[in-house]
LUMVO-434467 format. One record per residue: residue number from 0; residue in three letters; x, y, z of N, C-alpha, C in turn. Coordinates in nm, 3 decimals, padded with zeros to 5 digits, always signed. Example, Ala and Ser with C-alpha at 12.3 -4.5 7.8 and 13.67 -1.06 7.14 Angstrom:
<rs>
<r pos="0" code="ALA" n_u="+01.319" n_v="-00.569" n_w="+00.780" ca_u="+01.230" ca_v="-00.450" ca_w="+00.780" c_u="+01.320" c_v="-00.330" c_w="+00.780"/>
<r pos="1" code="SER" n_u="+01.285" n_v="-00.225" n_w="+00.708" ca_u="+01.367" ca_v="-00.106" ca_w="+00.714" c_u="+01.290" c_v="+00.003" c_w="+00.787"/>
</rs>
This chain:
<rs>
<r pos="0" code="MET" n_u="+00.847" n_v="+00.864" n_w="-00.167" ca_u="+00.964" ca_v="+00.822" ca_w="-00.130" c_u="+01.007" c_v="+00.691" c_w="-00.187"/>
<r pos="1" code="LYS" n_u="+01.120" n_v="+00.697" n_w="-00.264" ca_u="+01.172" ca_v="+00.574" ca_w="-00.317" c_u="+01.277" c_v="+00.503" c_w="-00.230"/>
<r pos="2" code="PHE" n_u="+01.259" n_v="+00.370" n_w="-00.206" ca_u="+01.362" ca_v="+00.293" ca_w="-00.131" c_u="+01.456" c_v="+00.224" c_w="-00.219"/>
<r pos="3" code="PRO" n_u="+01.568" n_v="+00.199" n_w="-00.154" ca_u="+01.676" ca_v="+00.114" ca_w="-00.233" c_u="+01.620" c_v="-00.017" c_w="-00.295"/>
<r pos="4" code="ASN" n_u="+01.539" n_v="-00.092" n_w="-00.238" ca_u="+01.484" ca_v="-00.211" ca_w="-00.290" c_u="+01.376" c_v="-00.189" c_w="-00.416"/>
<r pos="5" code="GLY" n_u="+01.360" n_v="-00.072" n_w="-00.458" ca_u="+01.272" ca_v="-00.041" ca_w="-00.559" c_u="+01.127" c_v="-00.002" c_w="-00.538"/>
<r pos="6" code="PHE" n_u="+01.087" n_v="-00.020" n_w="-00.409" ca_u="+00.960" ca_v="+00.023" ca_w="-00.355" c_u="+00.942" c_v="+00.180" c_w="-00.354"/>
<r pos="7" code="ILE" n_u="+00.811" n_v="+00.219" n_w="-00.396" ca_u="+00.794" ca_v="+00.369" ca_w="-00.397" c_u="+00.672" c_v="+00.379" c_w="-00.313"/>
<r pos="8" code="TYR" n_u="+00.678" n_v="+00.473" n_w="-00.211" ca_u="+00.565" ca_v="+00.512" ca_w="-00.131" c_u="+00.528" c_v="+00.659" c_w="-00.136"/>
<r pos="9" code="THR" n_u="+00.408" n_v="+00.679" n_w="-00.168" ca_u="+00.360" ca_v="+00.818" ca_w="-00.153" c_u="+00.249" c_v="+00.823" c_w="-00.054"/>
<r pos="10" code="GLY" n_u="+00.248" n_v="+00.922" n_w="+00.036" ca_u="+00.143" ca_v="+00.927" ca_w="+00.143" c_u="+00.198" c_v="+00.972" c_w="+00.285"/>
<r pos="11" code="GLU" n_u="+00.124" n_v="+00.947" n_w="+00.365" ca_u="+00.129" ca_v="+01.002" ca_w="+00.504" c_u="+00.226" c_v="+00.906" c_w="+00.587"/>
<r pos="12" code="PHE" n_u="+00.306" n_v="+00.958" n_w="+00.686" ca_u="+00.386" ca_v="+00.894" ca_w="+00.774" c_u="+00.346" c_v="+00.923" c_w="+00.929"/>
<r pos="13" code="SER" n_u="+00.381" n_v="+00.839" n_w="+01.012" ca_u="+00.366" ca_v="+00.870" ca_w="+01.153" c_u="+00.468" c_v="+00.773" c_w="+01.227"/>
<r pos="14" code="PHE" n_u="+00.562" n_v="+00.836" n_w="+01.312" ca_u="+00.662" ca_v="+00.770" ca_w="+01.383" c_u="+00.741" c_v="+00.680" c_w="+01.276"/>
<r pos="15" code="TYR" n_u="+00.778" n_v="+00.740" n_w="+01.163" ca_u="+00.856" ca_v="+00.665" ca_w="+01.051" c_u="+00.794" c_v="+00.544" c_w="+00.994"/>
<r pos="16" code="LYS" n_u="+00.663" n_v="+00.521" n_w="+01.008" ca_u="+00.592" ca_v="+00.413" ca_w="+00.955" c_u="+00.489" c_v="+00.482" c_w="+00.849"/>
<r pos="17" code="PHE" n_u="+00.441" n_v="+00.397" n_w="+00.762" ca_u="+00.324" ca_v="+00.438" ca_w="+00.667" c_u="+00.203" c_v="+00.451" c_w="+00.759"/>
<r pos="18" code="HIS" n_u="+00.141" n_v="+00.574" n_w="+00.752" ca_u="+00.023" ca_v="+00.587" ca_w="+00.835" c_u="-00.064" c_v="+00.691" c_w="+00.778"/>
<r pos="19" code="GLY" n_u="-00.193" n_v="+00.644" n_w="+00.762" ca_u="-00.284" ca_v="+00.753" ca_w="+00.692" c_u="-00.306" c_v="+00.699" c_w="+00.551"/>
<r pos="20" code="LEU" n_u="-00.340" n_v="+00.796" n_w="+00.470" ca_u="-00.371" ca_v="+00.758" ca_w="+00.337" c_u="-00.232" c_v="+00.743" c_w="+00.248"/>
<r pos="21" code="GLY" n_u="-00.221" n_v="+00.641" n_w="+00.177" ca_u="-00.103" ca_v="+00.619" ca_w="+00.101" c_u="-00.101" c_v="+00.513" c_w="+00.001"/>
<r pos="22" code="LYS" n_u="+00.003" n_v="+00.520" n_w="-00.084" ca_u="+00.006" ca_v="+00.424" ca_w="-00.195" c_u="+00.136" c_v="+00.364" c_w="-00.197"/>
<r pos="23" code="LEU" n_u="+00.161" n_v="+00.228" n_w="-00.204" ca_u="+00.290" ca_v="+00.162" ca_w="-00.200" c_u="+00.287" c_v="+00.084" c_w="-00.343"/>
<r pos="24" code="THR" n_u="+00.389" n_v="+00.105" n_w="-00.433" ca_u="+00.418" ca_v="+00.042" ca_w="-00.552" c_u="+00.537" c_v="-00.031" c_w="-00.537"/>
<r pos="25" code="PHE" n_u="+00.512" n_v="-00.163" n_w="-00.578" ca_u="+00.627" ca_v="-00.272" ca_w="-00.571" c_u="+00.699" c_v="-00.263" c_w="-00.709"/>
<r pos="26" code="PRO" n_u="+00.832" n_v="-00.320" n_w="-00.709" ca_u="+00.902" ca_v="-00.320" ca_w="-00.833" c_u="+00.827" c_v="-00.397" c_w="-00.937"/>
<r pos="27" code="SER" n_u="+00.750" n_v="-00.496" n_w="-00.893" ca_u="+00.673" ca_v="-00.600" ca_w="-00.984" c_u="+00.570" c_v="-00.519" c_w="-01.055"/>
<r pos="28" code="GLY" n_u="+00.521" n_v="-00.406" n_w="-01.003" ca_u="+00.403" ca_v="-00.319" ca_w="-01.051" c_u="+00.275" c_v="-00.348" c_w="-00.967"/>
<r pos="29" code="GLN" n_u="+00.291" n_v="-00.431" n_w="-00.868" ca_u="+00.173" ca_v="-00.433" ca_w="-00.777" c_u="+00.172" c_v="-00.307" c_w="-00.703"/>
<r pos="30" code="ILE" n_u="+00.038" n_v="-00.272" n_w="-00.672" ca_u="+00.016" ca_v="-00.142" ca_w="-00.599" c_u="-00.090" c_v="-00.170" c_w="-00.488"/>
<r pos="31" code="PHE" n_u="-00.046" n_v="-00.127" n_w="-00.375" ca_u="-00.142" ca_v="-00.115" ca_w="-00.251" c_u="-00.179" c_v="+00.010" c_w="-00.229"/>
<r pos="32" code="ASP" n_u="-00.308" n_v="+00.063" n_w="-00.234" ca_u="-00.357" ca_v="+00.207" ca_w="-00.223" c_u="-00.468" c_v="+00.209" c_w="-00.113"/>
<r pos="33" code="GLY" n_u="-00.446" n_v="+00.268" n_w="-00.013" ca_u="-00.549" ca_v="+00.286" ca_w="+00.093" c_u="-00.515" c_v="+00.328" c_w="+00.219"/>
<r pos="34" code="ASN" n_u="-00.564" n_v="+00.296" n_w="+00.327" ca_u="-00.543" ca_v="+00.340" ca_w="+00.462" c_u="-00.438" c_v="+00.265" c_w="+00.534"/>
<r pos="35" code="TRP" n_u="-00.324" n_v="+00.325" n_w="+00.588" ca_u="-00.223" ca_v="+00.255" ca_w="+00.641" c_u="-00.232" c_v="+00.292" c_w="+00.800"/>
<r pos="36" code="VAL" n_u="-00.213" n_v="+00.190" n_w="+00.889" ca_u="-00.209" ca_v="+00.206" ca_w="+01.019" c_u="-00.074" c_v="+00.135" c_w="+01.076"/>
<r pos="37" code="TYR" n_u="+00.014" n_v="+00.241" n_w="+01.098" ca_u="+00.154" ca_v="+00.210" ca_w="+01.159" c_u="+00.223" c_v="+00.111" c_w="+01.069"/>
<r pos="38" code="GLY" n_u="+00.212" n_v="+00.109" n_w="+00.944" ca_u="+00.288" ca_v="+00.015" ca_w="+00.852" c_u="+00.196" c_v="-00.096" c_w="+00.793"/>
<r pos="39" code="SER" n_u="+00.091" n_v="-00.113" n_w="+00.841" ca_u="+00.004" ca_v="-00.221" ca_w="+00.782" c_u="-00.107" c_v="-00.171" c_w="+00.714"/>
<r pos="40" code="LEU" n_u="-00.140" n_v="-00.220" n_w="+00.594" ca_u="-00.263" ca_v="-00.174" ca_w="+00.507" c_u="-00.384" c_v="-00.236" c_w="+00.582"/>
<r pos="41" code="CYS" n_u="-00.475" n_v="-00.134" n_w="+00.616" ca_u="-00.606" ca_v="-00.181" ca_w="+00.692" c_u="-00.714" c_v="-00.087" c_w="+00.638"/>
<r pos="42" code="GLY" n_u="-00.838" n_v="-00.158" n_w="+00.649" ca_u="-00.964" ca_v="-00.084" ca_w="+00.608" c_u="-00.978" c_v="-00.099" c_w="+00.463"/>
<r pos="43" code="ASN" n_u="-01.036" n_v="+00.001" n_w="+00.411" ca_u="-01.085" ca_v="+00.004" ca_w="+00.257" c_u="-00.946" c_v="+00.043" c_w="+00.183"/>
<r pos="44" code="ALA" n_u="-00.935" n_v="-00.057" n_w="+00.075" ca_u="-00.817" ca_v="-00.042" ca_w="+00.001" c_u="-00.832" c_v="-00.085" c_w="-00.128"/>
<r pos="45" code="LYS" n_u="-00.741" n_v="-00.056" n_w="-00.225" ca_u="-00.737" ca_v="-00.094" ca_w="-00.363" c_u="-00.621" c_v="-00.169" c_w="-00.388"/>
<r pos="46" code="ILE" n_u="-00.615" n_v="-00.286" n_w="-00.439" ca_u="-00.482" ca_v="-00.354" ca_w="-00.472" c_u="-00.490" c_v="-00.393" c_w="-00.621"/>
<r pos="47" code="PHE" n_u="-00.393" n_v="-00.340" n_w="-00.687" ca_u="-00.376" ca_v="-00.368" ca_w="-00.828" c_u="-00.254" c_v="-00.475" c_w="-00.867"/>
<r pos="48" code="TYR" n_u="-00.290" n_v="-00.569" n_w="-00.928" ca_u="-00.189" ca_v="-00.675" ca_w="-00.962" c_u="-00.132" c_v="-00.654" c_w="-01.100"/>
<r pos="49" code="PRO" n_u="-00.009" n_v="-00.694" n_w="-01.123" ca_u="+00.064" ca_v="-00.659" ca_w="-01.262" c_u="-00.020" c_v="-00.729" c_w="-01.377"/>
<r pos="50" code="GLN" n_u="-00.097" n_v="-00.827" n_w="-01.357" ca_u="-00.155" ca_v="-00.907" ca_w="-01.462" c_u="-00.279" c_v="-00.836" c_w="-01.502"/>
<r pos="51" code="GLY" n_u="-00.327" n_v="-00.732" n_w="-01.446" ca_u="-00.436" ca_v="-00.648" ca_w="-01.471" c_u="-00.563" c_v="-00.677" c_w="-01.376"/>
<r pos="52" code="GLN" n_u="-00.530" n_v="-00.761" n_w="-01.289" ca_u="-00.649" ca_v="-00.791" ca_w="-01.189" c_u="-00.651" c_v="-00.690" c_w="-01.083"/>
<r pos="53" code="PHE" n_u="-00.753" n_v="-00.669" n_w="-01.006" ca_u="-00.764" ca_v="-00.573" ca_w="-00.907" c_u="-00.858" c_v="-00.617" c_w="-00.801"/>
<r pos="54" code="TYR" n_u="-00.845" n_v="-00.561" n_w="-00.677" ca_u="-00.927" ca_v="-00.582" ca_w="-00.567" c_u="-00.972" c_v="-00.454" c_w="-00.504"/>
<r pos="55" code="TYR" n_u="-01.099" n_v="-00.433" n_w="-00.474" ca_u="-01.143" ca_v="-00.318" ca_w="-00.399" c_u="-01.213" c_v="-00.364" c_w="-00.272"/>
<r pos="56" code="GLY" n_u="-01.186" n_v="-00.333" n_w="-00.158" ca_u="-01.256" ca_v="-00.382" ca_w="-00.050" c_u="-01.181" c_v="-00.372" c_w="+00.096"/>
<r pos="57" code="GLU" n_u="-01.227" n_v="-00.447" n_w="+00.189" ca_u="-01.174" ca_v="-00.445" ca_w="+00.313" c_u="-01.029" c_v="-00.530" c_w="+00.312"/>
<r pos="58" code="VAL" n_u="-00.939" n_v="-00.465" n_w="+00.389" ca_u="-00.817" ca_v="-00.537" ca_w="+00.402" c_u="-00.758" c_v="-00.515" c_w="+00.545"/>
<r pos="59" code="LYS" n_u="-00.702" n_v="-00.622" n_w="+00.592" ca_u="-00.652" ca_v="-00.614" ca_w="+00.749" c_u="-00.511" c_v="-00.680" c_w="+00.733"/>
<r pos="60" code="ASN" n_u="-00.409" n_v="-00.616" n_w="+00.780" ca_u="-00.272" ca_v="-00.657" ca_w="+00.775" c_u="-00.231" c_v="-00.721" c_w="+00.626"/>
<r pos="61" code="PHE" n_u="-00.262" n_v="-00.654" n_w="+00.530" ca_u="-00.233" ca_v="-00.685" ca_w="+00.388" c_u="-00.312" c_v="-00.823" c_w="+00.339"/>
<r pos="62" code="LYS" n_u="-00.423" n_v="-00.860" n_w="+00.416" ca_u="-00.501" ca_v="-00.978" ca_w="+00.381" c_u="-00.639" c_v="-00.926" c_w="+00.349"/>
<r pos="63" code="ARG" n_u="-00.693" n_v="-00.981" n_w="+00.230" ca_u="-00.824" ca_v="-00.952" ca_w="+00.187" c_u="-00.926" c_v="-01.028" c_w="+00.261"/>
</rs>
């Protein structure tokens, strides 16, 4: 699903929120890929940064 602000989300939804496995791509190129719980990235996740850096590990409410 592509949003007007340029964000692209592919994955599962529940009650109109990202929920389950999914990937959110930002217009800047940053990518959040992992488990979503009612709109928040939680649990095991992969975060890719535009500069080529990445993070694999635990995330809770978008925080490493």
